[in-house]
ZAMARGU-4260 file (C-alpha; in steps of 0.2 Angstrom, whole numbers, plus 5000, padded with zeros to 4 digits):
<rodrens>
0) 5104/5012/4984 | 5101/5013/5003 | 5094/4999/5013 | 5076/4997/5018 | 5069/5002/5035
5) 5079/5017/5041 | 5089/5024/5026 | 5108/5021/5026 | 5118/5037/5029 | 5135/5043/5034
10) 5129/5049/5051 | 5130/5037/5066 | 5114/5044/5073 | 5099/5032/5072 | 5089/5037/5057
15) 5073/5039/5068 | 5083/5053/5077 | 5088/5061/5060 | 5070/5061/5054 | 5065/5069/5070
20) 5079/5082/5068 | 5074/5086/5050 | 5055/5086/5052 | 5051/5087/5070 | 5065/5099/5075
25) 5064/5108/5092 | 5058/5126/5090 | 5059/5137/5105 | 5063/5123/5116 | 5047/5113/5111
30) 5048/5098/5101 | 5036/5098/5086 | 5026/5082/5086 | 5020/5072/5071 | 5002/5075/5068
35) 4999/5071/5050 | 5004/5060/5035 | 5002/5063/5017 | 5002/5049/5004 | 5006/5048/4985
40) 4992/5039/4976 | 4998/5029/4961 | 5011/5016/4964 | 5011/5020/4983 | 4993/5017/4990
45) 4987/5010/4974 | 4996/4999/4961 | 4991/4993/4944 | 4995/4975/4940 | 4993/4977/4922
50) 5001/4995/4921 | 5010/4993/4904 | 4994/4985/4896 | 4982/4998/4902 | 4993/5012/4896
55) 4992/5004/4878 | 4973/5001/4881 | 4970/5019/4886 | 4979/5026/4871 | 4970/5014/4859
60) 4954/5020/4866 | 4958/5037/4862 | 4964/5032/4845 | 4947/5024/4841 | 4937/5040/4847
65) 4948/5051/4836 | 4945/5039/4821 | 4927/5041/4824 | 4930/5060/4822 | 4939/5056/4805
70) 4957/5059/4813 | 4971/5046/4812 | 4985/5048/4825 | 4999/5037/4829 | 4998/5029/4847
75) 5016/5034/4851 | 5012/5053/4848 | 4996/5052/4859 | 5006/5043/4873 | 5020/5055/4872
80) 5009/5070/4874 | 5000/5062/4889 | 5016/5058/4897 | 5022/5076/4895 | 5007/5083/4904
85) 5008/5069/4917 | 5026/5072/4921 | 5026/5091/4921 | 5036/5095/4905 | 5021/5104/4900
90) 5014/5119/4910 | 5000/5113/4921 | 4983/5120/4917 | 4969/5119/4929 | 4955/5107/4924
95) 4955/5090/4914 | 4945/5098/4900 | 4958/5111/4898 | 4972/5099/4898 | 4964/5087/4885
100) 4959/5102/4874 | 4978/5106/4873 | 4982/5088/4870 | 4970/5087/4856 | 4976/5104/4849
105) 4994/5098/4848 | 4987/5082/4839 | 4979/5093/4826 | 4961/5088/4831 | 4948/5101/4829
110) 4929/5102/4826 | 4925/5090/4841 | 4910/5093/4852 | 4910/5094/4871 | 4902/5077/4872
115) 4917/5071/4861 | 4929/5078/4873 | 4921/5070/4888 | 4921/5053/4880 | 4939/5055/4876
120) 4943/5059/4894 | 4933/5045/4901 | 4940/5031/4889 | 4957/5037/4894 | 4955/5036/4913
125) 4943/5021/4913 | 4956/5007/4912 | 4966/5015/4926 | 4951/5015/4938 | 4947/4997/4933
130) 4964/4991/4935 | 4968/5000/4952 | 4972/4989/4967 | 4975/4993/4985 | 4993/4990/4990
135) 4994/4975/5002 | 4991/4981/5020 | 4985/4998/5014 | 4968/4998/5023 | 4975/4990/5039
140) 4988/5004/5039 | 4976/5018/5037 | 4964/5011/5050 | 4979/5011/5062 | 4984/5028/5058
145) 4966/5035/5060 | 4964/5026/5077 | 4980/5035/5083 | 4972/5052/5078 | 4983/5056/5063
150) 4977/5068/5050 | 4978/5059/5033 | 4979/5067/5015 | 4984/5062/4997 | 4994/5073/4986
155) 4995/5066/4968 | 5000/5071/4951 | 4983/5066/4944 | 4965/5071/4940 | 4953/5069/4954
160) 4941/5061/4942 | 4954/5047/4939 | 4958/5045/4957 | 4942/5047/4967 | 4932/5033/4959
165) 4947/5021/4962 | 4948/5026/4980 | 4930/5023/4982 | 4930/5006/4973 | 4944/5001/4985
170) 4936/5007/5001 | 4950/5019/5004 | 4942/5036/5002 | 4934/5038/5019 | 4951/5038/5028
175) 4957/5055/5020 | 4953/5072/5026 | 4961/5080/5011 | 4965/5074/4993 | 4974/5087/4982
180) 4975/5082/4963 | 4987/5092/4952 | 4976/5094/4937 | 4962/5102/4948 | 4974/5114/4957
185) 4986/5119/4943 | 5002/5114/4953 | 5012/5097/4951 | 5023/5089/4963 | 5037/5093/4967
190) 5031/5111/4967 | 5030/5116/4985 | 5013/5124/4982 | 5004/5108/4980 | 5010/5102/4996
195) 5006/5118/5005 | 4988/5116/4999 | 4987/5099/5007 | 4994/5106/5023 | 4982/5120/5023
200) 4967/5109/5021 | 4974/5098/5036 | 4979/5114/5046 | 4996/5106/5048 | 5014/5113/5046
205) 5027/5104/5036 | 5037/5101/5052 | 5023/5090/5059 | 5019/5081/5044 | 5027/5065/5035
210) 5026/5062/5016 | 5025/5044/5010 | 5028/5041/4991 | 5038/5031/4978 | 5045/5045/4967
215) 5062/5052/4972 | 5059/5069/4964 | 5040/5072/4965 | 5037/5065/4982 | 5054/5064/4991
220) 5063/5080/4985 | 5047/5090/4985 | 5042/5086/5003 | 5060/5087/5009 | 5062/5104/5002
225) 5048/5110/5014 | 5055/5101/5029 | 5044/5086/5030 | 5050/5069/5036 | 5050/5058/5020
230) 5047/5039/5018 | 5051/5032/5001 | 5041/5017/4995 | 5052/5005/4986 | 5040/4997/4974
235) 5033/5000/4957 | 5041/5008/4941 | 5051/5021/4951 | 5060/5009/4963 | 5076/5009/4953
240) 5077/5028/4950 | 5091/5036/4960 | 5089/5046/4975 | 5090/5065/4973 | 5089/5068/4991
245) 5091/5055/5004 | 5074/5049/5011 | 5073/5048/5030 | 5066/5030/5028 | 5064/5017/5014
250) 5051/5004/5015 | 5045/4989/5004 | 5029/4986/5013 | 5017/4999/5019 | 5015/4989/5036
255) 5032/4995/5040 | 5026/5012/5042 | 5017/5008/5058 | 5034/5005/5067 | 5041/5022/5060
260) 5026/5032/5067 | 5027/5023/5084 | 5045/5030/5086 | 5040/5048/5081 | 5035/5060/5094
265) 5016/5063/5095 | 5005/5078/5099 | 4992/5072/5112
</rodrens>
């Protein structure tokens, strides 16, 4: 595993210079400047102190709703299907209603009403919204970045209805000019399309944008493939996952990002 701060590598060049070479490369003699930063949501900006427990609570909530409909399903089967959609091994559908209809169909659940469907969706997401906590230093970092004129966005493999209430509760929603949630748009990270949607909303190119996230595939490989500078956040359940591509930086504290962006060329 590479060290923290500038990521270790075989080159003798400082990693800040490598990052600029990768993501802020000269084009036509003019150096592209850093103008925007995209963040992952879960386990990066926000963490869940009772993550294992709330996964179980969420599934048991769904179990209870299904029992009320006369259907008994093992918790492990519900969790497995939810994970398949969350991690992209199922084809992504646009809309949380469509996603949960497919999950219920796979569980053999029929004859439910629209109200039943909405209740199942809500009891699944409610524990995650309630347990969400801002990472230490997140708000101060976002305030600093906004004061420096950076455009900020979120790109997340999630439903906006499970993310936006938590961001609002934590006082983080107002910092972002774009939030792109996979369930709403039909693309999941690391698919380049979801990153492109965020870049389009912010009117930025990949070369002038940095991606900060904890997942080596969804966040780092996905953003790297487009030519973004990448910062891997080394906390949460993905911190022991091996690199797929080398992140330009690895950090354990969000506050470290202030030092990285200070070294990057800026567009005035």
